[in-house]
N, C-alpha and C positions, 0 to 999 in steps of 0.2 A: 215491243219491249215490255218488261214487267214493272209493275208499280209496287212500291213498298206499302205495307199496311200501316195503320196508325201506330204511333209509338206504344209498344206494349208496356203495361205496368210491371209485368214480371220479366226479368232479364236474366235468364240462366247463363252462367258462364264460369270461367276458370280464373283463379288467382294463382300465379306461379311465382314461387319464391326463388329468386336467383341466388340467394345467400345459401340455401340448403340443397339446391340441386347438385348432385354429384356426377351428372353426365353418364349414368349407368345404362341408359337406353331401355330400362325396364318398361317405361311408358310406351315407347315405340313398339316394342315387341307385343305387349299386351293389347295395344290398340289394333295392330295388324291382325292378331289372333282373333279378337272379338269380331272385328268388321269383316274378316274373311269368312267367318262361320255364320254370320247372322245378317245384318242389314245390307240389302242390295247385292250386287254382283260381287264375287270374291275379289280381293285385291291381288292382282297378278304379280308373278315374278317371271320375267322373260330371260331365258338364257342365264339362269342364276349362277351356274358354275362354268360359264363360257368366257369368252374374251370380252364381251360387251354386255355385262349383266344390266338389267333394267327392272326396277320394281316400283310398285305404287305404295306410298305411305301417306297416312293422314296426319301424322305427327312426326316431326324430325327434331333432333337435338344438334345444335351447332355449338362449337367450343371456340372461345377466343381468349387470347392472352391480353390482358388489359394493364396499362401503366397509367398511373395518376400522380402527377407532380413528383415529389421525392419518395413516394411510397413504393415499396417493392412490387414487382409485377405479380398479378394474380390471374388465375384462370377462371373464366366465367362460362358456365354451361347454359345455353340459351335454347330452351324448347320452343318450338313454333308450330302452330296449327291455325285453323280458322278462328278468327276473333269474334265472329257473330256480330258484326257491326250494326249499329242503329241505322246508319245511312250506307247500306251495303252496295257498292258499285257493281258487284258481281250479279246482283239481282236485277237492277234496273237495265243492265246491258243485255240480259238474256232474251233472245228473239222468240223463244218458244214458251217461256214461263216455267221451264224446268227448274230454274234456280229461284227459290222463294224464301221468304222469311215468315215464320209462324207467328200469328198474332197472340197466341196464348202464352208463349214463353220466350219469344224472340230468337229461337234457334233458326239458323239459316241451313236449309237443306237443298238437295238436288233430287228431283223426281227423275230417276234414271230412264223410265219408259218414255219420257218426253225429251230427253237430252239427245241432241243430234251431233254432239262432239265437235262443235264449231270452235270451241276454245276461247270465245270472246270473254267469258267470265274470268278465265285465268289471266288474260291480258289486262282486264280491268282491276283485278285484285292487286293492290300495291304491296302486299305482304308475301306474295308467292305461295299462298296457302292452298291452292287447288292443283291437282295433278290429273292428267289424262291417263286413264287406264289403257295400256297398250293392247290388252286382249279384248276388252269389252268396248273400247272406243267411246266411253262415256266419262264425264268429269266426276272426280272423286274429291271428297273433302271431309273434315271432321263433322260428325253428327252429334257430338256431345253424348254419344251412346243413347240416342232417343229411344231405342228399342230396349234399353236396359234400365234407364232411370225411372220409367213408369211401369216396369214389369212386376206385377204383384206376385208372380210365381217365384220371384227371387227373394231371399231374406232381405230385410230392410237395410242392413248394413252393406249389401251389395248393390243397392239401387243408386249408384253413382257411376260416372264414366270409368271405364276399365283402367285408364291411365292414372286416375286419382286413387282407385282402389289398390293398385299394385305398387305405387311409388314407395320405395323403402325408406326414403329420407323425409317423407311428409312435406315435399316441396310443392305439391299440387293440391289445390282446394277448390271445391265445387259448391255453388250456391246461387242465391238470387241477388244479383248486383243491382237490381232495381229497388231493393228494400234497404234503406240506409241503416236499419237496425240488425240486418242479418250478420252472421259471423264473418262472411267474406267481405262485406262492406266495411265492417269495423276493422278488419285486418288491413284493408287498403288504407283506411284513415290513419290507423296507428303507425303503420310502417312507411307511409308516404308512397303508396302505390302509384304507378304511372301507366299511361297508354303507350303502345308501340307506335312510333311515327305519328304523333298527334297532328303534325302539320298537314297530313293527308285529309283531315276533316271527316273521317269515316265514322266517328263515334264508336270506336272499338269497345266492346263489352268486356272482353278479357283484360285483366290487369296484370302487371308485373310488380314484384316487390324488389327493390334495389339490393344489391349485395352490401353487406356491412364491411367496414374497413377491417383489414387484417392487423393482428398484433405484430409488432416488429420484435425480432429477437435481438436482445442486447448481448453482443459477444463479449466475453471476458477478455482482460488483458493477458494474452498468452505469454508475453515476455515475462511478466511478473510471476505468472504461475510456474514457468519453467526455470526461473532463476534459482540457483542453489541457496538453500537456507542455512544460516549458521548453526553449527552443531551445538545442541544444548549441553551445558556443562553439568555433569552429575553433582549432586549434593552428597556430602559425606565422603568417607575414605574410599580410595580406589579398591576394587576387588582384588584379592590375592589368590594364589594357588591356580587351580585349573580355570576358574572363571576369569582371573586376571589375564592368564595366557590367551584365552579365547577372545577376550575383549581387545587385547593388543593385536591379535591376528586379524580380527575383523576390521580394525581401523586402517590396516594396510591395503584392504581391498578397494 
């Protein structure tokens, strides 16, 4: 079995804002595009247009309808990928050492050349964040785009995970969650960020920001709006001639 390294001082991870995620799946598509073209074996799509399609994704978005007390129901879009846990059970259960946690930044990765496809790490992960690639028979997971965030050939603004770079609503944030003064750590503190399933005791590095309450629409009193209003009495003498005839004709309508 594999041992975990000492707790890294630097903990790179994601902060996901459930209030601003619109469930567009742009992060899912950009993640699959980048990781199919770069790090490790391509992410397969088996029988994509057949009766039983099967594909490998490192990031998925789940949507839920949530009701709270008397508040109106709201839809929450919940992106989920590897949380790069401090006490990662997927690492310690690996029999070959293929699954490991980097000491320099805390990113959890899979060495695909050492992976035998036993699936023990997927069983150990309480979040369902690992997927077996049906074509390559190796375990796949989020890499935080490790081949991108340190790539000096890319412009500086592109040295962040593909999902963060492409999110149109700014719901995904990337940074060092081991630094309490970093922008992501301050965001977690300000917004009351939380761990996913903290009872599992994995020390998840990725954090979620809770959705804010929605405004309620105060419906007007339709009965009062539709009730006929008394006709205003004109001031001054009644019109005569053609205008008087037209006024009397319109009153009969």
